[in-house]
PATI-600671 format. One record per residue (C-alpha): residue number from 1; residue in one letter; y negated, z, x. Coordinates in pm, 1 decimal, always signed. Layout:
% residues N
[NUM,A,[Y,Z,X]];
...
//
This chain:
% residues 48
[1,M,[+0.1,+2.5,+1.8]];
[2,G,[-353.2,-71.1,+120.1]];
[3,K,[-624.1,+172.1,+215.5]];
[4,A,[-851.3,+322.3,-48.9]];
[5,L,[-1207.7,+200.0,-44.0]];
[6,N,[-1516.1,+408.9,-106.2]];
[7,I,[-1689.6,+314.4,-429.4]];
[8,R,[-2064.9,+312.1,-449.6]];
[9,Q,[-2204.8,+590.7,-661.1]];
[10,D,[-2540.0,+429.7,-742.5]];
[11,Y,[-2391.0,+222.2,-1027.1]];
[12,T,[-2194.2,+333.5,-1330.4]];
[13,A,[-1936.1,+137.4,-1525.7]];
[14,D,[-2197.5,+75.7,-1794.0]];
[15,D,[-2439.6,-60.8,-1535.1]];
[16,L,[-2176.4,-303.5,-1408.9]];
[17,R,[-2093.0,-423.3,-1760.9]];
[18,Q,[-2465.8,-477.9,-1827.0]];
[19,L,[-2498.8,-681.3,-1506.3]];
[20,A,[-2191.5,-886.9,-1602.2]];
[21,R,[-2349.4,-971.6,-1939.9]];
[22,K,[-2669.9,-1089.2,-1768.2]];
[23,S,[-2490.6,-1296.1,-1506.7]];
[24,R,[-2457.5,-1672.8,-1548.0]];
[25,D,[-2174.7,-1690.4,-1291.9]];
[26,A,[-1835.7,-1643.0,-1462.4]];
[27,D,[-1656.1,-1544.2,-1142.7]];
[28,W,[-1915.1,-1279.5,-1061.9]];
[29,S,[-1900.3,-1146.0,-1417.8]];
[30,R,[-1518.8,-1109.7,-1396.5]];
[31,R,[-1551.9,-919.7,-1068.6]];
[32,L,[-1811.0,-684.3,-1215.4]];
[33,L,[-1596.1,-620.5,-1524.1]];
[34,A,[-1292.5,-547.6,-1305.9]];
[35,L,[-1498.2,-301.9,-1102.8]];
[36,S,[-1620.0,-133.7,-1421.0]];
[37,V,[-1254.6,-66.5,-1517.0]];
[38,I,[-1189.4,+87.2,-1173.5]];
[39,Y,[-1505.1,+301.1,-1199.4]];
[40,E,[-1361.0,+449.6,-1518.5]];
[41,D,[-1036.9,+544.0,-1331.9]];
[42,G,[-843.6,+246.2,-1470.4]];
[43,S,[-552.9,+109.4,-1276.4]];
[44,R,[-580.7,-187.5,-1040.2]];
[45,S,[-337.1,-382.3,-1252.5]];
[46,L,[-549.3,-322.1,-1561.5]];
[47,A,[-857.1,-440.0,-1370.4]];
[48,A,[-673.1,-751.4,-1261.2]];
//
């Protein structure tokens, strides 16, 4: 299994979802939504 990464604390899951809604780049929006799941203690498989 890989190493755990530190997650930035200056954004919340809600902030990331809001940024995803405003983004016009679909790939970037998907990444932000996946991170929002992880910020809420979701599993990596759920985020994928």
